[in-house]
C-alpha positions as CSV (number, residue, x, y, z in Angstrom):
1,M,49.4,33.4,32.9
2,S,50.3,37.2,34.1
3,K,50.7,38.1,37.5
4,D,49.1,40.1,40.1
5,Y,52.0,41.5,42.3
6,Y,49.8,42.8,45.0
7,E,48.2,39.7,45.2
8,L,51.1,37.5,45.2
9,L,52.3,40.0,48.3
10,G,49.4,40.6,50.1
11,V,48.4,43.6,50.4
12,A,46.0,46.2,49.0
13,R,47.0,48.0,45.4
14,D,47.3,51.5,47.6
15,A,49.3,50.1,50.7
16,S,52.6,52.3,51.9
17,S,55.8,51.2,50.5
18,D,56.5,50.3,54.4
19,D,53.7,47.9,54.2
20,I,54.3,46.3,50.9
21,R,58.6,46.1,52.5
22,K,56.6,44.2,55.0
23,A,55.2,42.0,53.5
24,Y,57.8,41.2,51.1
25,R,61.0,40.8,54.0
26,K,57.5,38.3,56.1
27,L,57.0,36.5,52.4
28,A,61.0,35.7,51.4
29,M,62.1,34.8,54.8
30,Q,59.1,32.0,55.1
31,Y,60.2,30.8,51.0
32,H,64.5,31.3,50.9
33,P,66.0,28.4,49.6
34,D,68.3,28.0,52.7
35,R,65.2,27.4,55.2
36,N,62.8,26.3,52.7
37,S,62.8,22.6,51.4
38,E,59.5,22.6,49.8
39,P,59.6,21.9,46.0
40,D,58.2,25.5,45.2
41,A,59.4,27.6,48.1
42,E,62.5,28.8,45.3
43,E,59.9,29.6,42.3
44,R,57.6,31.6,45.6
45,F,60.6,33.6,46.7
46,K,60.9,34.1,43.2
47,E,57.7,35.5,41.9
48,V,57.8,37.6,45.9
49,T,60.7,39.7,45.1
50,E,60.6,40.3,41.4
51,A,57.1,42.2,42.8
52,W,58.3,43.5,45.8
53,E,61.5,44.6,43.3
54,V,58.5,46.4,40.8
55,L,56.4,47.7,44.0
56,S,59.1,49.5,45.4
57,T,60.5,51.4,43.3
58,P,58.3,54.9,42.1
59,D,58.6,54.3,38.6
60,K,58.0,50.9,37.6
61,R,54.8,50.2,40.6
62,E,53.5,53.5,37.3
63,L,54.0,51.1,34.3
64,Y,52.8,48.7,36.7
65,D,50.0,50.3,38.0
66,R,49.3,51.3,34.2
67,Y,49.9,49.0,32.4
68,G,50.1,45.7,34.1
69,E,53.2,42.8,34.2
70,A,53.5,43.9,30.2
71,G,54.6,47.1,30.9
72,V,57.1,46.7,33.3
73,R,58.5,43.7,31.3
74,R,58.2,45.7,28.1
75,G,58.7,49.2,29.3
76,G,62.2,51.8,30.5
77,A,62.8,53.2,26.3
78,G,61.0,56.0,25.5
79,E,58.0,57.3,26.8
80,S,56.2,54.1,25.3
81,P,55.7,51.5,28.2
82,F,55.7,49.2,25.3
83,G,59.5,49.8,23.8
84,G,61.8,48.1,25.8
85,F,62.0,44.9,28.2
86,A,62.7,45.3,31.5
87,N,66.1,42.9,33.3
88,F,65.0,41.3,36.4
89,T,67.7,41.5,39.4
90,D,68.9,37.6,40.8
91,P,66.7,37.4,42.9
92,L,69.6,36.8,46.4
93,E,71.0,39.9,45.1
94,V,67.7,41.4,46.1
95,F,67.3,39.8,48.6
96,M,71.0,40.8,50.3
97,R,70.0,43.9,48.9
98,E,67.7,44.9,51.2
99,F,68.8,43.4,53.7
100,G,72.6,44.1,54.3
101,A,75.6,42.2,52.7
102,G,75.8,39.7,54.9
103,G,71.5,39.6,55.2
104,F,71.1,36.5,55.7
105,G,73.2,36.2,57.7
106,D,71.2,38.4,60.8
107,L,68.4,37.5,59.5
108,F,68.6,33.6,59.6
109,G,70.9,33.4,62.5
110,G,74.4,33.1,60.7
111,G,76.6,36.3,60.4
112,Q,79.7,38.1,60.0
113,R,82.2,38.2,61.8
114,G,79.9,41.2,64.2
115,A,77.2,38.1,65.2
116,N,79.7,35.8,67.7
117,S,79.7,38.0,69.7
118,R,81.5,37.3,73.6
119,T,78.6,39.3,75.9
120,G,78.4,37.2,79.0
121,S,75.0,36.4,79.4
122,S,72.4,37.5,81.8
123,L,71.7,35.4,85.1
124,K,68.2,35.6,86.8
125,I,67.8,35.2,90.1
126,S,64.3,35.0,92.6
127,L,62.9,37.1,95.1
128,T,60.6,36.6,97.4
129,L,58.8,39.4,99.4
130,T,56.7,39.9,102.1
131,L,53.5,42.0,101.5
132,E,53.9,44.8,103.4
133,E,58.3,45.1,101.6
134,A,56.6,45.5,98.6
135,A,54.7,48.0,100.1
136,R,57.4,49.9,101.7
137,G,59.8,49.3,99.7
138,A,62.9,47.5,101.7
139,E,66.6,47.0,101.1
140,R,68.2,43.5,100.6
141,V,71.8,41.8,100.4
142,V,72.1,38.5,97.8
143,R,74.8,36.0,96.8
144,V,74.6,34.9,93.3
145,S,77.0,32.7,91.6
146,V,78.7,35.0,88.8
147,M,81.2,34.6,86.6
148,S,83.8,35.8,86.9
149,P,87.4,37.4,84.8
150,C,90.0,35.2,85.6
151,E,92.9,36.7,87.6
152,R,95.0,34.1,86.9
153,C,95.1,35.1,83.4
154,N,94.1,38.7,83.5
155,A,90.6,37.4,81.7
156,G,92.6,36.6,78.2
157,G,92.6,32.5,78.5
158,A,96.2,32.2,78.0
159,E,98.5,30.9,81.1
160,P,100.4,33.7,82.3
161,G,103.9,34.0,80.1
162,S,102.1,32.6,76.6
163,S,100.8,34.1,73.4
164,T,97.7,33.6,70.8
165,V,98.3,32.1,67.4
166,T,96.3,32.7,63.6
167,C,93.7,30.6,63.5
168,E,94.7,28.2,60.6
169,N,91.1,27.7,59.7
170,C,90.4,31.4,58.6
171,Q,93.3,32.6,58.6
172,G,92.5,35.8,61.5
173,V,90.1,36.4,59.6
174,G,87.2,34.6,61.6
175,E,85.0,33.7,59.1
176,V,84.7,31.0,56.8
177,R,83.0,31.6,53.4
178,V,80.7,28.6,51.6
179,V,79.7,29.0,47.5
180,Q,76.2,27.8,47.3
181,R,75.0,27.4,42.8
182,S,71.4,27.3,42.6
183,M,69.1,28.3,39.7
184,L,69.0,31.3,41.2
185,G,72.4,32.4,41.3
186,Q,75.5,32.1,43.1
187,F,74.8,32.6,47.2
188,V,78.0,33.7,49.3
189,S,77.1,32.6,53.0
190,V,79.2,33.9,56.2
191,S,79.6,31.9,59.2
192,P,82.0,32.3,61.7
193,C,85.1,30.3,61.9
194,R,84.5,27.2,64.8
195,P,88.5,26.4,65.5
196,C,88.2,30.2,66.7
197,G,84.8,31.0,67.9
198,G,85.0,33.6,65.5
199,E,87.9,34.9,66.8
200,G,90.5,34.9,64.6
201,T,93.5,33.8,66.5
202,R,93.5,30.3,68.9
203,I,95.4,29.9,72.3
204,E,98.1,27.3,72.5
205,N,98.1,26.9,76.2
206,K,95.3,27.7,78.2
207,C,95.7,28.9,81.2
208,R,95.0,26.8,83.7
209,E,92.5,28.0,85.9
210,C,89.9,29.2,83.9
211,S,90.9,26.0,81.3
212,G,91.5,28.6,77.8
213,S,88.1,30.9,78.8
214,G,89.6,33.5,80.6
215,R,86.1,34.0,83.4
216,I,85.5,31.5,86.7
217,K,82.6,30.9,88.8
218,T,82.3,33.0,92.3
219,D,79.6,34.3,94.6
220,K,79.6,37.3,95.1
221,M,77.2,39.8,97.4
222,V,74.5,42.2,95.5
223,D,72.9,44.9,96.9
224,L,68.9,45.2,95.7
225,E,66.7,48.5,96.8
226,I,63.9,47.8,95.6
227,P,60.9,50.2,95.0
228,A,57.8,50.8,96.7
229,G,54.9,49.5,95.2
230,I,56.6,46.3,93.6
231,S,54.7,43.6,92.2
232,A,54.8,39.9,91.2
233,E,54.6,41.0,87.4
234,D,57.8,42.9,88.2
235,Y,61.7,42.8,87.7
236,L,64.5,44.5,88.6
237,K,66.9,45.1,85.5
238,L,71.4,45.6,87.0
239,R,72.8,46.2,84.0
240,G,76.9,44.5,83.6
241,R,76.0,42.7,86.7
242,G,75.6,39.2,85.9
243,N,77.9,36.5,83.7
244,V,81.3,38.4,82.6
245,G,82.2,37.3,78.5
246,P,84.3,35.5,77.4
247,R,88.0,36.2,77.8
248,G,87.8,39.4,78.1
249,G,84.1,40.1,76.9
250,E,81.1,42.2,78.6
251,P,78.6,41.1,81.7
252,G,75.7,40.4,81.6
253,D,72.7,41.7,82.7
254,L,71.6,40.1,86.6
255,I,67.6,40.0,86.4
256,V,65.8,39.7,90.4
257,R,62.0,37.8,90.0
258,I,59.6,39.6,92.6
259,E,57.5,37.0,93.9
260,I,55.0,38.0,96.8
261,E,54.2,35.9,99.6
262,P,50.6,35.3,99.7
263,H,48.7,37.5,102.8
264,D,47.2,35.7,105.7
265,Q,44.3,39.6,105.3
266,F,45.1,41.0,102.3
267,D,44.6,39.8,98.3
268,R,45.7,42.8,96.1
269,N,44.4,43.2,92.9
270,G,46.6,45.3,90.2
271,D,47.3,48.2,93.6
272,D,43.9,47.8,95.5
273,L,43.9,45.6,98.6
274,L,41.1,43.1,99.9
275,I,40.3,43.1,103.6
276,D,37.2,41.1,104.6
277,L,36.1,43.0,108.2
278,P,33.5,40.4,110.2
279,I,30.9,42.3,112.3
280,T,27.7,41.3,114.3
281,F,24.4,42.0,113.3
282,S,23.5,44.7,115.3
283,Q,26.7,46.2,113.9
284,A,25.4,46.1,110.3
285,A,22.0,46.4,111.5
286,L,22.7,49.9,113.1
287,G,26.0,51.3,111.8
288,V,28.9,51.4,113.5
289,E,32.6,52.4,113.7
290,L,35.4,50.4,113.5
291,E,40.0,50.3,113.3
292,V,40.7,48.7,110.2
293,P,44.4,47.3,110.0
294,T,44.9,48.9,106.6
295,I,49.0,47.2,104.8
296,L,51.1,49.8,107.2
297,S,49.1,50.6,110.2
298,E,45.0,51.5,110.4
299,A,42.1,53.3,109.7
300,R,38.2,53.9,110.3
301,I,36.0,53.2,108.5
302,T,32.3,54.1,109.0
303,I,29.8,50.5,108.6
304,P,26.4,51.6,107.4
305,A,23.5,51.3,108.9
306,G,21.1,48.1,107.4
307,I,24.0,47.0,105.3
308,Q,24.3,43.3,103.9
309,A,26.5,40.9,104.1
310,G,29.2,41.2,101.4
311,Q,29.1,44.8,100.6
312,I,32.5,46.6,99.6
313,L,33.7,50.1,101.0
314,R,36.9,51.9,99.5
315,L,39.3,53.2,101.5
316,R,40.7,56.1,99.3
317,G,44.4,55.9,99.7
318,Q,44.6,53.5,101.1
319,G,46.3,51.0,98.8
320,M,49.1,49.6,97.7
321,P,51.6,53.0,96.4
322,K,51.7,52.5,93.0
323,L,54.4,51.8,91.0
324,R,54.8,54.3,88.3
325,A,53.1,56.6,89.2
326,N,51.8,59.1,92.3
327,G,50.1,58.1,95.2
328,R,48.5,54.1,96.3
329,G,45.3,52.7,95.2
330,D,42.7,51.9,97.1
331,Q,42.0,49.6,100.1
332,L,38.5,47.5,99.7
333,V,36.8,46.2,102.6
334,R,34.1,43.5,102.3
335,V,31.8,43.1,105.1
336,R,30.6,39.8,106.9
337,V,28.1,39.2,109.1
338,W,29.5,37.1,111.4
339,T,27.1,35.7,112.8
340,P,27.2,33.6,116.2
341,T,27.9,29.7,117.0
342,D,27.8,29.2,121.1
343,V,25.3,31.6,121.8
344,G,24.6,32.3,126.2
345,P,21.4,32.6,127.6
346,E,20.9,36.3,128.1
347,Q,21.8,36.3,124.2
348,L,19.2,33.4,123.7
349,S,16.1,35.9,124.8
350,A,16.9,39.0,123.1
351,L,17.5,37.1,119.2
352,K,14.0,35.6,120.3
353,D,12.5,38.7,120.8
354,L,14.2,40.0,118.1
355,A,12.6,37.1,115.6
356,A,9.3,37.9,116.6
357,V,9.6,41.1,115.5
358,E,12.1,40.7,112.7
359,Q,10.9,41.2,109.3
360,D,11.3,38.2,106.3
361,P,14.0,38.9,104.1
362,P,14.1,39.0,100.6
363,E,12.7,36.5,98.3
364,P,15.5,34.4,96.9
365,G,17.4,35.4,93.2
366,R,19.1,37.7,91.9
367,G,16.0,40.6,91.7
368,D,18.2,44.2,90.9
369,D,20.4,43.4,93.4
370,P,24.1,42.2,91.9
371,T,25.4,38.7,93.2
372,F,28.9,38.8,95.4
373,W,30.9,38.4,92.4
374,E,30.0,40.6,90.9
375,R,29.8,43.4,93.3
376,V,33.5,42.1,93.8
377,K,34.5,42.9,89.6
378,A,32.7,46.2,90.4
379,A,34.7,47.2,93.8
380,F,37.8,46.7,92.2
381,T,37.6,47.7,88.4
382,A,35.6,51.3,89.5
């Protein structure tokens, strides 16, 4: 049965070369016989590689589009697509050619010698800040336990006065090669030499301080500068301040994950802050100008007459500093009409007089007025 190369790769007939390459890479990795033990994996790998070899070559793709599979297989002699017979390359050779001579190791975690990097691991710590510290920025000094170069062996791993010798297993190459044969042909896999860790040499007499690793754990003090506007979704990355690698390897990074303590007055939403402001009934009915706390100071706000409980007012530029831009967010002030619980005689008399003349409230239901949570959402997203 004739194959549809476009269908095998799952691409449209007008797909770009880049789309075809991405599709082949994905399927080749899925069906590669060294990754997939399913009975039909080798056959599927062979088919998608054949499709890639045709569709990735402009001349072959043009023949295939005009004459189909037969045109490609018999094309190549003279102008007629039926003058000869095309030979397809070993699928594993195609795969390794397209994605690197050590391609299988690069893609699936095996490796050439360079894959056994001695770069140290990154160190991750958490730092908790108050909302005020996040608003104004801060400087902190933290103690971290980190792998540092061993001074006794100068990070080499060998006891002073001793030396290293060539690894007998890999003869100093640092890698071993294994030849595998399958129905698709011969495949050579490359992996780091285990006895020497891919270095090609081994230590005869290990340093007694670090046991040959070339590093020891130490405590260090690290200065941190916290930028204003940072949030719990951000982190600091200090390059080269993490663990050093074994035997003189490069250091990793120090990752500082930020946590923000809950605040007793403010709720944060991005660069905006929300605060509840209790007012009396008379202030809500008549209107008033009040002082309201902001994250670092105070501001005056005008409460309009007739404001309803739950209504939100906006103080522009009184929120958190913007971490990656100029300016600040806003402070949202949510009005809470406070009902007294301990009413004195004079207040009771005044309230009775008010009750005699006050208006009836609206009928229950939403009407045209949005619910409380809708007003909060609208205020935050405005």
